[in-house]
Short mmCIF file of the C-alpha atoms (twelve columns), coordinates in Angstrom:
data_MODEL
# 
_entry.id   MODEL 
# 
loop_
_atom_site.group_PDB 
_atom_site.id 
_atom_site.type_symbol 
_atom_site.label_atom_id 
_atom_site.label_alt_id 
_atom_site.label_comp_id 
_atom_site.label_asym_id 
_atom_site.label_seq_id 
_atom_site.Cartn_x 
_atom_site.Cartn_y 
_atom_site.Cartn_z 
_atom_site.pdbx_PDB_model_num 
ATOM 1  C CA . MET A 1  22.379 11.181  20.871 1 
ATOM 2  C CA . LEU A 2  19.595 12.360  18.581 1 
ATOM 3  C CA . GLY A 3  21.691 15.083  16.996 1 
ATOM 4  C CA . ASP A 4  19.977 17.753  14.947 1 
ATOM 5  C CA . VAL A 5  16.526 16.248  14.368 1 
ATOM 6  C CA . SER A 6  13.213 18.036  14.125 1 
ATOM 7  C CA . PHE A 7  10.694 18.257  16.931 1 
ATOM 8  C CA . ARG A 8  8.432  16.017  14.864 1 
ATOM 9  C CA . GLN A 9  11.129 13.375  14.305 1 
ATOM 10 C CA . GLU A 10 12.322 13.238  17.911 1 
ATOM 11 C CA . PRO A 11 9.592  10.960  19.378 1 
ATOM 12 C CA . VAL A 12 9.665  8.694   16.331 1 
ATOM 13 C CA . ILE A 13 13.432 8.285   16.534 1 
ATOM 14 C CA . GLU A 14 13.294 7.700   20.286 1 
ATOM 15 C CA . SER A 15 10.669 5.003   19.703 1 
ATOM 16 C CA . LEU A 16 12.836 3.369   17.027 1 
ATOM 17 C CA . ILE A 17 15.818 3.348   19.399 1 
ATOM 18 C CA . VAL A 18 13.734 1.537   22.033 1 
ATOM 19 C CA . THR A 19 12.369 -0.876  19.435 1 
ATOM 20 C CA . LEU A 20 15.851 -1.673  18.111 1 
ATOM 21 C CA . ASP A 21 17.171 -2.239  21.633 1 
ATOM 22 C CA . LEU A 22 14.316 -4.680  22.215 1 
ATOM 23 C CA . ALA A 23 14.980 -6.382  18.865 1 
ATOM 24 C CA . LYS A 24 18.664 -6.821  19.732 1 
ATOM 25 C CA . ALA A 25 17.714 -8.418  23.060 1 
ATOM 26 C CA . GLN A 26 15.240 -10.705 21.301 1 
ATOM 27 C CA . ALA A 27 17.866 -11.724 18.744 1 
ATOM 28 C CA . ARG A 28 20.259 -12.613 21.562 1 
ATOM 29 C CA . ALA A 29 17.485 -14.675 23.195 1 
ATOM 30 C CA . ILE A 30 16.910 -16.517 19.910 1 
ATOM 31 C CA . LEU A 31 20.637 -17.257 19.750 1 
ATOM 32 C CA . ASP A 32 20.694 -18.491 23.350 1 
ATOM 33 C CA . ASN A 33 17.685 -20.738 22.692 1 
ATOM 34 C CA . ALA A 34 19.279 -22.130 19.535 1 
ATOM 35 C CA . TYR A 35 22.388 -23.075 21.495 1 
ATOM 36 C CA . GLU A 36 20.456 -24.485 24.447 1 
ATOM 37 C CA . GLU A 37 18.165 -26.535 22.205 1 
ATOM 38 C CA . ASN A 38 20.960 -27.352 19.750 1 
ATOM 39 C CA . ARG A 39 18.538 -26.368 16.998 1 
ATOM 40 C CA . SER A 40 19.197 -23.890 14.212 1 
ATOM 41 C CA . LEU A 41 16.863 -21.121 13.229 1 
ATOM 42 C CA . PRO A 42 15.140 -22.008 9.927  1 
ATOM 43 C CA . SER A 43 16.888 -20.340 6.997  1 
ATOM 44 C CA . GLU A 44 13.548 -19.124 5.599  1 
ATOM 45 C CA . LEU A 45 12.938 -17.205 8.804  1 
ATOM 46 C CA . LEU A 46 16.403 -15.686 8.692  1 
ATOM 47 C CA . SER A 47 15.777 -14.637 5.097  1 
ATOM 48 C CA . SER A 48 12.503 -12.987 6.108  1 
ATOM 49 C CA . PHE A 49 14.204 -11.114 8.960  1 
ATOM 50 C CA . ASN A 50 16.999 -9.993  6.627  1 
ATOM 51 C CA . ASN A 51 14.468 -8.666  4.097  1 
ATOM 52 C CA . ASP A 52 12.737 -6.680  6.836  1 
ATOM 53 C CA . LEU A 53 16.045 -5.286  8.055  1 
ATOM 54 C CA . CYS A 54 17.020 -4.276  4.516  1 
ATOM 55 C CA . ARG A 55 13.731 -2.373  4.098  1 
ATOM 56 C CA . ILE A 56 14.330 -0.563  7.392  1 
ATOM 57 C CA . GLN A 57 17.873 0.310   6.351  1 
ATOM 58 C CA . ALA A 58 16.737 1.573   2.946  1 
ATOM 59 C CA . ALA A 59 14.107 3.831   4.507  1 
ATOM 60 C CA . LEU A 60 16.606 5.303   6.960  1 
ATOM 61 C CA . GLU A 61 19.264 5.796   4.282  1 
ATOM 62 C CA . THR A 62 16.719 7.548   2.064  1 
ATOM 63 C CA . ALA A 63 15.702 9.769   4.978  1 
ATOM 64 C CA . THR A 64 19.319 10.928  5.338  1 
ATOM 65 C CA . CYS A 65 19.365 12.129  1.719  1 
ATOM 66 C CA . VAL A 66 16.224 14.300  1.785  1 
ATOM 67 C CA . LYS A 67 16.947 17.939  0.962  1 
# 
């Protein structure tokens, strides 16, 4: 699954995989709670999460272009 990554990158990538799996589970829990409580997530919070996700994506995309 890790492909051709360096020895140094391997534990960091494995940690990110675990973290993202946890984040996906937490997002599903937030969705379940929103439905059960019939209460939407505040749009400001969604915007903050989206900004964080964009920064993560940008860092990973940049890392794929390093020569």
